C-alpha positions in Angstrom: 163.0 204.8 108.3 161.6 207.4 106.5 160.5 207.3 102.7 162.0 210.0 101.1 159.7 212.2 98.8 161.0 211.6 94.9 160.4 214.1 92.3 160.8 213.8 88.1 162.1 217.6 87.1 160.7 218.8 83.8 163.3 219.7 80.9 162.4 223.0 81.2 160.4 225.2 83.8 158.3 227.8 82.1 156.6 229.3 85.1 152.8 227.2 84.5 150.4 226.0 86.6 152.1 222.5 86.6 155.5 224.3 87.1 154.2 225.9 90.4 152.1 222.7 92.2 155.5 221.0 91.4 157.5 223.7 93.2 155.0 223.9 96.0 155.3 220.3 96.8 159.3 220.6 96.6 159.4 223.3 99.1 156.4 221.2 101.2 159.2 218.2 101.2 161.8 220.5 102.3 159.5 221.6 105.4 158.5 218.5 106.2 161.6 216.2 105.6 164.6 219.0 105.2 165.5 216.4 102.2 164.2 215.6 98.9 165.1 213.1 95.9 165.3 214.5 91.7 165.3 210.9 89.6 168.1 210.7 87.1 168.1 210.4 83.9 169.8 207.2 82.0 172.6 210.0 80.4 173.0 211.7 84.2 173.4 208.2 85.5 176.0 207.8 82.9 177.9 211.1 84.0 177.4 210.1 87.7 179.2 206.5 87.0 182.2 208.0 85.7 182.8 210.5 88.0 182.6 208.0 91.1 184.8 205.8 88.7 187.1 208.3 88.8 186.8 209.2 92.1 188.0 205.6 93.1 190.6 205.3 90.5 192.4 208.6 92.2 191.9 207.4 96.1 193.8 204.2 94.9 197.2 206.3 94.5 199.8 206.5 96.7 199.5 209.5 99.5 202.2 211.3 98.1 201.2 211.6 94.9 197.6 212.6 95.9 199.0 215.2 98.6 200.9 216.5 95.2 197.5 218.2 93.9 196.6 221.4 96.0 196.9 225.0 95.2 197.9 228.2 97.3 195.5 230.2 95.1 192.2 228.1 95.0 190.7 225.9 97.5 190.3 223.6 95.0 192.4 220.0 95.4 193.3 217.2 97.7 192.3 217.1 101.6 193.6 214.0 103.7 191.7 212.3 106.1 191.8 213.8 109.6 192.7 217.3 107.7 188.8 218.7 108.3 187.5 219.1 111.4 183.9 219.6 112.6 183.3 221.1 116.5 186.9 220.2 117.4 186.6 216.4 116.2 188.9 215.4 113.2 186.5 213.8 110.2 187.3 210.5 108.6 186.7 211.7 104.8 189.4 212.0 102.2 188.1 215.0 99.6 189.4 216.5 96.6 187.5 219.7 96.3 186.1 220.8 92.9 186.0 225.0 92.6 185.5 226.9 89.7 189.2 226.2 87.0 190.0 229.6 86.2 193.2 230.1 84.3 196.5 231.9 85.5 196.1 234.8 82.7 192.7 235.6 84.1 192.4 239.7 85.2 190.8 238.3 88.5 193.8 235.8 89.3 196.0 238.6 88.3 194.1 240.7 90.1 194.4 239.1 93.3 190.5 238.1 93.8 191.1 235.2 97.0 190.4 231.6 96.1 190.8 232.3 92.5 192.8 230.0 90.0 193.5 227.0 88.1 192.3 223.6 89.7 195.1 221.2 90.9 193.4 218.2 88.0 195.0 214.6 88.9 194.6 214.2 85.1 192.7 215.6 82.2 190.6 211.9 82.1 189.6 213.3 86.3 189.3 216.8 85.0 186.9 215.8 82.1 184.6 213.2 84.0 184.5 215.9 87.1 183.1 218.9 84.9 180.8 216.6 83.0 179.2 215.5 86.3 178.9 219.3 87.2 177.4 220.5 84.5 174.7 217.7 84.6 173.7 218.8 88.3 174.3 222.6 87.6 171.5 222.1 85.0 169.3 220.6 87.6 170.2 223.0 90.0 169.0 226.0 87.9 165.4 224.1 87.4 165.6 223.3 91.1 166.0 226.9 91.8 163.2 228.2 89.6 160.8 225.9 90.7 161.9 227.1 94.1 160.6 230.4 93.5 157.3 229.4 92.2 157.1 227.5 95.3 157.0 230.0 97.5 155.1 232.2 95.6 157.5 234.7 93.9 156.2 236.4 91.1 159.7 236.5 89.3 160.9 232.5 88.9 164.5 233.5 87.7 164.7 235.2 91.7 167.4 232.9 92.7 169.1 232.1 89.2 170.0 235.4 88.8 172.1 234.8 91.7 173.8 232.0 90.2 174.4 233.2 87.2 178.3 232.8 86.3 178.1 230.5 89.8 180.6 229.9 92.1 179.9 226.4 92.0 181.8 223.8 93.4 181.4 220.3 94.8 183.2 218.0 97.1 184.3 214.3 95.8 184.4 212.1 98.9 185.7 208.6 100.1 184.7 207.0 103.5 187.1 204.4 105.1 185.4 201.6 106.5 184.7 202.0 110.0 187.4 200.4 112.6 187.3 199.9 116.4 188.6 203.6 117.2 186.0 205.5 115.4 182.8 205.2 113.4 183.1 209.3 112.4 182.8 210.4 108.8 181.8 214.1 109.2 180.3 215.1 112.3 176.8 217.4 112.3 176.9 220.8 110.5 175.1 222.5 107.9 176.2 223.6 104.5 177.4 227.4 104.3 175.8 227.9 100.8 172.5 227.8 98.4 171.4 224.4 97.2 173.6 220.9 97.5 172.7 218.5 95.3 174.0 215.1 96.4 174.8 211.4 95.1 176.2 208.1 96.6 177.1 204.6 96.0 175.1 202.1 97.6 177.4 201.5 101.1 175.2 204.3 103.2 176.2 206.8 105.8 174.6 210.1 105.2 172.0 210.9 107.9 169.8 214.5 107.5 168.0 216.2 110.5 164.3 217.2 109.5 162.8 220.6 110.7 161.7 219.6 114.5 159.2 222.2 115.8 160.2 224.6 118.1 163.9 224.0 117.5 166.6 226.4 117.1 168.7 226.5 114.1 171.4 228.5 114.1 172.3 231.6 111.6 175.7 229.5 110.4 176.9 232.4 108.4 177.8 234.2 111.9 180.6 232.3 113.4 178.9 232.7 116.8 176.2 230.6 116.0 177.9 228.0 114.3 176.1 224.5 113.7 178.8 222.3 113.9 178.2 219.7 116.1 175.1 220.3 117.7 171.9 217.7 118.0 174.7 215.4 117.0 173.6 212.9 119.3 169.9 214.2 119.8 167.0 212.6 117.9 165.2 212.9 115.3 168.3 211.3 112.3 166.9 210.1 109.0 169.5 207.6 107.4 169.6 208.4 103.8 169.3 204.8 102.6 170.8 204.7 99.1 169.0 204.6 95.8 169.9 203.7 92.5 169.2 206.8 89.5 168.8 209.6 92.5 170.1 212.6 93.7 169.4 213.9 96.9 168.8 217.8 97.4 168.5 220.2 100.5 168.8 223.9 101.4 171.9 225.2 102.8 172.4 228.3 104.9 172.1 231.3 101.9 168.7 229.7 101.3 167.7 229.9 104.9 169.1 233.0 105.1 167.2 234.3 101.7 163.8 233.2 102.9 164.1 234.4 106.5 163.8 230.4 107.6 161.1 229.6 105.8 163.4 227.3 103.9 165.9 225.6 106.9 169.2 225.0 106.1 169.6 220.7 106.4 171.6 219.6 109.3 173.6 216.6 108.1 176.5 213.8 109.3 178.1 210.7 108.2 179.0 207.3 109.6 181.3 205.5 108.7 180.3 201.9 107.2 181.6 198.4 107.2 183.0 199.2 104.0 184.3 202.0 102.0 182.0 204.7 100.5 182.1 207.2 97.7 179.6 209.8 97.4 180.0 213.7 95.9 178.6 216.7 97.2 177.7 219.1 94.5 177.1 223.2 95.5 174.8 225.5 93.4 176.2 229.2 94.3 175.5 232.6 93.9 178.7 234.1 92.1 181.5 235.2 93.7 180.0 238.7 93.3 177.1 238.1 94.1 175.2 239.9 97.3 172.0 237.7 98.8 169.3 240.0 100.8 165.8 238.6 102.5 163.2 238.3 100.5 162.0 240.2 103.4 164.3 242.3 104.9 163.5 243.7 108.6 167.0 246.1 108.2 168.2 247.1 104.8 172.1 246.3 106.3 171.0 242.3 106.1 172.8 241.1 102.9 175.8 238.2 102.5 178.4 239.3 99.8 179.1 235.5 98.6 183.1 235.8 97.7 183.4 237.0 101.4 181.3 234.6 102.9 183.1 231.7 100.8 186.1 233.0 101.5 185.5 233.0 105.5 184.3 230.0 105.6 187.2 228.1 103.9 189.8 230.4 105.8 188.3 229.1 108.9 187.9 225.5 107.8 191.7 225.1 106.7 193.6 227.3 108.6 196.6 225.3 108.3 196.3 225.5 104.3 198.7 227.2 101.8 195.6 229.4 100.3 194.8 230.2 103.8 198.7 231.8 104.1 199.1 233.2 101.0 195.7 234.9 101.4 197.2 236.6 104.7 200.6 236.9 103.3 199.2 238.5 100.2 196.7 241.0 102.1 194.2 239.5 99.6 191.5 240.1 102.3 191.8 244.0 101.3 191.1 242.8 97.5 188.0 241.2 98.9 187.0 244.4 100.4 187.3 245.9 97.5 185.2 243.9 95.8 182.3 243.4 98.6 182.2 247.4 98.3 181.7 247.3 94.6 178.9 244.6 94.6 177.5 246.7 97.2 177.8 249.4 95.3 176.4 248.0 91.8 
């Protein structure tokens, strides 16, 4: 069992020597372990507790009621256990996905931008708890990206945060059932498609991460033909992330690997079911929908990821049968997306 490194973040990042030293320590922890922990403040603990309590209350509702909280405009909403698959096998997680909550009157919704629309909240109390929590982890994400830039030796500590202005930040609020005689699978091995992942879990435990392994190939998961889904599922080493109070766990996603040219690798992870149900929240601190990410040291001028295209493609691939995917296809919203991509590249 590996003890994860735990860090305390400054209230603000000014770019001085102490921040650069901390940034280098964060980068080194990711390169060694693939993950680290950030200490939570008492106020952050309160917001976390409210969000987890709201999740527990929601999943206790009847399935028919939960299944009504979906949208054909946005990928926000309820995902039943078994609806998601990793590498062709059904996952056991029950999820409420929280994407940006955009009013139906917003110009982007009216103009048929894919994935844009109001979130189908179960209640006002649930919405308030999740929005408060996302504000907390969003602030952590902003500071972490500034420290990461400093830790990588960049002169501009806002290199990443300029991408995440008006970011397409979203979250998966997850419940895992107890293991049974037929399955211990929660979620299969995969990497996450975004920039930065900040997660919190209850005291049950079930998360495993794969640290960087010398000489091991890590696919470019943003390319369908190089998907990391299911890879190394049953091959050591895997690190069990022991539940700890008052911490957030943080690891890089695929876009961080892309931007840094593999200096920071996207962290594979998986979930195994425990002997009782488990609750967790995975927050994704992301570029804006119209952001264009490019490598720090591009080998090819055509290397880029348009985030809106990346997000839309990933979710359409993950949810081929969802009403949101059907509407994107039926209304040819992908042509709108192509226009947005061209506008972003030309701006």
